[in-house]
N, CA, C and O of each residue as an XYZ file, in Angstrom:
368
protein
N       0.896     -1.183      0.054
C       0.054      0.007      0.082
C       0.901      1.213     -0.020
O       1.853      1.321      0.753
N       0.641      2.183     -0.942
C       1.489      3.418     -0.992
C       1.333      4.230      0.300
O       0.269      4.338      0.910
N       2.539      4.812      0.670
C       2.514      5.703      1.859
C       2.425      7.144      1.394
O       2.938      7.463      0.322
N       1.803      8.014      2.144
C       1.718      9.445      1.882
C       3.003     10.116      2.230
O       3.462      9.974      3.364
N       3.623     10.844      1.325
C       4.892     11.456      1.716
C       4.739     12.512      2.773
O       3.669     13.103      2.922
N       5.807     12.755      3.514
C       5.641     13.669      4.608
C       5.524     15.141      4.019
O       6.066     15.415      2.948
N       4.836     16.037      4.712
C       4.653     17.413      4.310
C       5.866     18.080      4.683
O       6.440     17.738      5.717
N       6.369     19.092      3.880
C       7.455     19.897      4.168
C       6.982     21.177      4.819
O       6.208     21.971      4.283
N       7.503     21.305      5.998
C       7.058     22.533      6.774
C       8.332     23.176      7.278
O       9.016     22.636      8.147
N       8.654     24.383      6.698
C       9.862     25.059      7.089
C       9.841     25.375      8.617
O       8.781     25.509      9.228
N      11.071     25.488      9.204
C      11.243     25.769     10.564
C      10.497     27.036     10.878
O      10.573     28.038     10.168
N       9.727     26.947     12.041
C       8.956     28.001     12.480
C       7.547     28.111     11.917
O       6.768     28.997     12.269
N       7.287     27.267     11.118
C       5.886     27.228     10.365
C       4.841     26.862     11.461
O       5.038     25.977     12.295
N       3.789     27.567     11.393
C       2.558     27.265     12.184
C       1.343     27.331     11.326
O       1.349     28.142     10.400
N       0.279     26.557     11.526
C      -0.811     26.678     10.755
C      -1.599     27.932     10.910
O      -1.596     28.521     11.991
N      -2.316     28.400      9.827
C      -3.004     29.619      9.943
C      -4.160     29.445     10.911
O      -4.773     28.378     10.936
N      -4.489     30.486     11.735
C      -5.562     30.426     12.653
C      -6.890     30.495     11.846
O      -7.007     31.187     10.835
N      -7.853     29.750     12.352
C      -9.096     29.742     11.735
C      -9.945     30.896     12.233
O     -10.014     31.211     13.421
N     -10.572     31.495     11.265
C     -11.487     32.590     11.707
C     -12.852     32.009     12.095
O     -13.501     31.311     11.316
N     -13.222     32.296     13.219
C     -14.555     31.823     13.700
C     -15.592     32.719     13.363
O     -15.554     33.904     13.694
N     -16.580     32.178     12.678
C     -17.769     33.026     12.283
C     -18.741     33.048     13.477
O     -18.997     32.063     14.169
N     -19.240     34.246     13.637
C     -20.202     34.355     14.856
C     -21.602     33.905     14.362
O     -21.863     33.589     13.201
N     -22.426     33.920     15.360
C     -23.849     33.420     15.007
C     -24.545     34.305     13.892
O     -25.318     33.822     13.065
N     -24.207     35.614     13.945
C     -24.870     36.551     12.984
C     -24.336     36.107     11.559
O     -25.130     35.984     10.626
N     -23.082     35.887     11.414
C     -22.478     35.596     10.071
C     -23.057     34.262      9.547
O     -23.301     34.159      8.345
N     -23.279     33.277     10.361
C     -23.749     32.042      9.947
C     -25.195     32.058      9.270
O     -25.549     31.235      8.425
N     -25.961     33.072      9.737
C     -27.384     33.092      9.228
C     -27.506     33.526      7.708
O     -28.541     33.388      7.056
N     -26.338     34.059      7.226
C     -26.354     34.548      5.681
C     -26.380     33.399      4.769
O     -26.845     33.593      3.646
N     -25.966     32.278      5.069
C     -25.908     31.114      4.074
C     -27.297     30.398      4.072
O     -27.501     29.540      3.214
N     -28.258     30.705      4.984
C     -29.439     29.968      5.041
C     -30.415     30.228      3.907
O     -30.280     31.214      3.182
N     -31.404     29.343      3.747
C     -32.367     29.566      2.684
C     -33.278     30.603      3.010
O     -33.814     31.236      2.101
N     -33.531     30.865      4.273
C     -34.374     32.020      4.653
C     -33.690     33.274      4.245
O     -34.366     34.081      3.608
N     -32.427     33.567      4.520
C     -31.825     34.709      4.046
C     -31.750     34.857      2.520
O     -31.904     35.968      2.013
N     -31.533     33.839      1.824
C     -31.513     33.959      0.339
C     -32.814     34.340     -0.172
O     -32.867     35.108     -1.132
N     -33.909     33.872      0.382
C     -35.285     34.263     -0.056
C     -35.613     35.723      0.286
O     -36.199     36.448     -0.518
N     -35.225     36.127      1.483
C     -35.366     37.416      1.928
C     -34.514     38.449      1.062
O     -35.010     39.512      0.688
N     -33.305     38.107      0.788
C     -32.459     39.026     -0.177
C     -33.023     39.027     -1.461
O     -33.077     40.099     -2.063
N     -33.502     37.881     -2.042
C     -34.188     37.901     -3.377
C     -35.472     38.823     -3.378
O     -35.732     39.546     -4.340
N     -36.202     38.763     -2.331
C     -37.457     39.690     -2.220
C     -37.002     41.190     -2.335
O     -37.562     42.010     -3.062
N     -35.856     41.467     -1.486
C     -35.496     42.811     -1.382
C     -34.932     43.266     -2.771
O     -35.235     44.397     -3.150
N     -34.143     42.489     -3.555
C     -33.673     42.829     -4.749
C     -34.745     43.025     -5.806
O     -34.607     43.815     -6.740
N     -35.878     42.227     -5.605
C     -37.038     42.359     -6.643
C     -37.744     43.607     -6.330
O     -38.183     44.319     -7.233
N     -37.892     43.947     -4.900
C     -38.541     45.119     -4.527
C     -37.828     46.425     -5.090
O     -38.430     47.358     -5.622
N     -36.411     46.348     -4.885
C     -35.626     47.516     -5.371
C     -35.309     47.424     -6.916
O     -34.485     48.183     -7.428
N     -36.002     46.455     -7.647
C     -35.846     46.373     -9.091
C     -34.413     46.104     -9.542
O     -34.060     46.429    -10.676
N     -33.565     45.508     -8.668
C     -32.191     45.178     -8.991
C     -31.195     46.359     -9.025
O     -30.052     46.206     -9.453
N     -31.682     47.606     -8.538
C     -30.799     48.761     -8.549
C     -30.000     48.753     -7.287
O     -30.577     48.529     -6.223
N     -28.679     48.988     -7.327
C     -27.844     48.988     -6.198
C     -28.069     50.299     -5.460
O     -28.047     51.367     -6.073
N     -28.292     50.228     -4.109
C     -28.592     51.252     -3.317
C     -27.298     52.158     -3.152
O     -27.430     53.362     -2.932
N     -26.094     51.592     -3.256
C     -24.885     52.360     -2.947
C     -24.355     53.050     -4.306
O     -23.887     54.187     -4.237
N     -24.419     52.413     -5.469
C     -23.890     52.977     -6.542
C     -24.922     53.396     -7.721
O     -24.569     54.066     -8.692
N     -26.152     52.953     -7.530
C     -27.232     53.362     -8.422
C     -27.311     52.704     -9.766
O     -28.109     53.085    -10.623
N     -26.459     51.690     -9.943
C     -26.503     50.942    -11.222
C     -27.352     49.599    -11.007
O     -27.485     49.091     -9.894
N     -27.888     49.097    -12.119
C     -28.609     47.826    -12.103
C     -27.734     46.566    -11.868
O     -26.522     46.619    -12.074
N     -28.292     45.533    -11.475
C     -27.554     44.298    -11.309
C     -27.215     44.022     -9.893
O     -26.219     43.335     -9.667
N     -27.905     44.465     -8.947
C     -27.641     44.200     -7.524
C     -27.952     42.674     -7.325
O     -28.900     42.117     -7.879
N     -27.089     42.064     -6.505
C     -27.123     40.661     -6.301
C     -27.138     40.266     -4.785
O     -27.028     39.067     -4.531
N     -27.263     41.144     -3.770
C     -27.406     40.828     -2.467
C     -28.047     41.880     -1.713
O     -28.378     42.921     -2.280
N     -28.266     41.679     -0.382
C     -28.925     42.754      0.366
C     -28.096     43.288      1.397
O     -27.239     42.548      1.881
N     -28.225     44.526      1.829
C     -27.465     45.319      2.748
C     -28.325     45.816      3.830
O     -29.390     46.353      3.528
N     -27.953     45.685      5.134
C     -28.604     46.207      6.249
C     -28.299     47.719      6.438
O     -27.125     48.068      6.564
N     -29.220     48.552      6.460
C     -28.952     49.931      6.668
C     -28.496     50.210      8.095
O     -27.625     51.049      8.325
N     -29.104     49.482      9.070
C     -28.516     49.396     10.435
C     -28.140     47.985     10.665
O     -29.004     47.110     10.696
N     -26.849     47.724     10.833
C     -26.272     46.452     10.946
C     -26.941     45.647     12.079
O     -27.404     46.207     13.073
N     -26.974     44.339     11.897
C     -27.537     43.428     13.036
C     -26.584     43.546     14.209
O     -27.064     43.460     15.339
N     -25.287     43.732     14.055
C     -24.372     43.930     15.193
C     -24.680     45.196     16.072
O     -24.347     45.286     17.253
N     -25.345     46.153     15.374
C     -25.626     47.345     16.047
C     -27.259     47.506     16.361
O     -27.782     48.613     16.493
N     -27.923     46.366     16.452
C     -29.250     46.384     16.766
C     -30.261     46.325     15.579
O     -31.470     46.237     15.798
N     -29.788     46.372     14.427
C     -30.716     46.254     13.290
C     -31.372     44.872     13.180
O     -30.919     43.893     13.774
N     -32.504     44.832     12.362
C     -33.127     43.587     12.187
C     -33.086     43.191     10.713
O     -32.547     43.896      9.860
N     -33.680     42.034     10.461
C     -33.895     41.570      9.056
C     -35.208     41.999      8.375
O     -35.627     41.496      7.333
N     -35.802     42.959      9.055
C     -37.047     43.485      8.489
C     -36.708     44.114      7.164
O     -35.698     44.814      7.082
N     -37.564     43.891      6.015
C     -37.297     44.420      4.805
C     -37.139     46.008      4.771
O     -36.454     46.542      3.899
N     -37.727     46.658      5.647
C     -37.505     48.093      5.726
C     -36.143     48.508      6.095
O     -35.777     49.664      5.882
N     -35.369     47.633      6.637
C     -34.001     47.828      7.008
C     -32.994     47.326      5.910
O     -31.786     47.527      6.040
N     -33.505     46.691      4.862
C     -32.620     46.166      3.865
C     -32.649     46.863      2.541
O     -33.727     47.332      2.177
N     -31.645     46.980      1.814
C     -31.510     47.487      0.477
C     -30.777     46.605     -0.432
O     -29.930     45.873      0.080
N     -30.978     46.551     -1.801
C     -30.314     45.782     -2.618
C     -29.008     46.429     -2.999
O     -28.937     47.649     -3.148
N     -27.946     45.611     -3.162
C     -26.687     46.167     -3.442
C     -25.891     45.141     -4.277
O     -26.274     43.972     -4.330
N     -24.767     45.572     -4.941
C     -23.937     44.614     -5.661
C     -22.973     44.105     -4.495
O     -22.813     44.752     -3.460
N     -22.382     42.956     -4.741
C     -21.415     42.367     -3.676
C     -20.255     43.194     -3.578
O     -19.766     43.492     -2.488
N     -19.757     43.610     -4.769
C     -18.457     44.497     -4.726
C     -18.797     45.769     -3.901
O     -18.066     46.118     -2.975
N     -19.930     46.467     -4.252
C     -20.167     47.737     -3.409
C     -20.366     47.399     -1.959
O     -19.941     48.175     -1.103
N     -21.002     46.257     -1.621
C     -21.100     45.916     -0.228
C     -19.860     45.696      0.448
O     -19.680     46.148      1.579
N     -18.897     44.963     -0.225
C     -17.554     44.713      0.339
C     -16.792     45.962      0.562
O     -16.114     46.105      1.580
N     -16.889     46.983     -0.464
C     -16.270     48.261     -0.233
C     -16.861     49.085      0.868
O     -16.143     49.810      1.556
N     -18.182     48.989      1.056
C     -18.743     49.631      2.161
C     -18.296     49.116      3.549
O     -18.133     49.888      4.494
N     -18.118     47.878      3.629
C     -17.685     47.297      4.891
C     -16.266     46.994      4.999
O     -15.903     46.330      5.969
N     -15.400     47.391      4.130
C     -14.037     47.183      4.163
C     -13.619     45.665      3.976
O     -12.582     45.245      4.490
N     -14.421     44.889      3.256
C     -14.131     43.532      2.976
C     -14.078     42.740      4.326
O     -13.104     42.019      4.542
N     -15.047     42.843      5.204
C     -14.964     42.322      6.517
C     -14.953     40.858      6.480
O     -14.286     40.285      7.341
N     -15.612     40.146      5.585
C     -15.723     38.692      5.595
C     -14.700     38.048      4.799
O     -14.667     36.821      4.713
């Protein structure tokens, strides 16, 4: 049976630390969030709230959940992913 070759790890190498996602971040991959984001995009006719161009593909909280905002559609706007990442400094 073939053996797996040893991995080369230079002196002083340590594995990268895993970034733990908090409870709020885990909710964004759910079916509920995708349906809600799709409804917001349809409501806003696909126009990005941040740049004003068509083609929005995600939703943005006006008041972040971390700061007490909710997933209420009145607190959400359609945005492009790139615009959203620029607005938040590529947090994720």
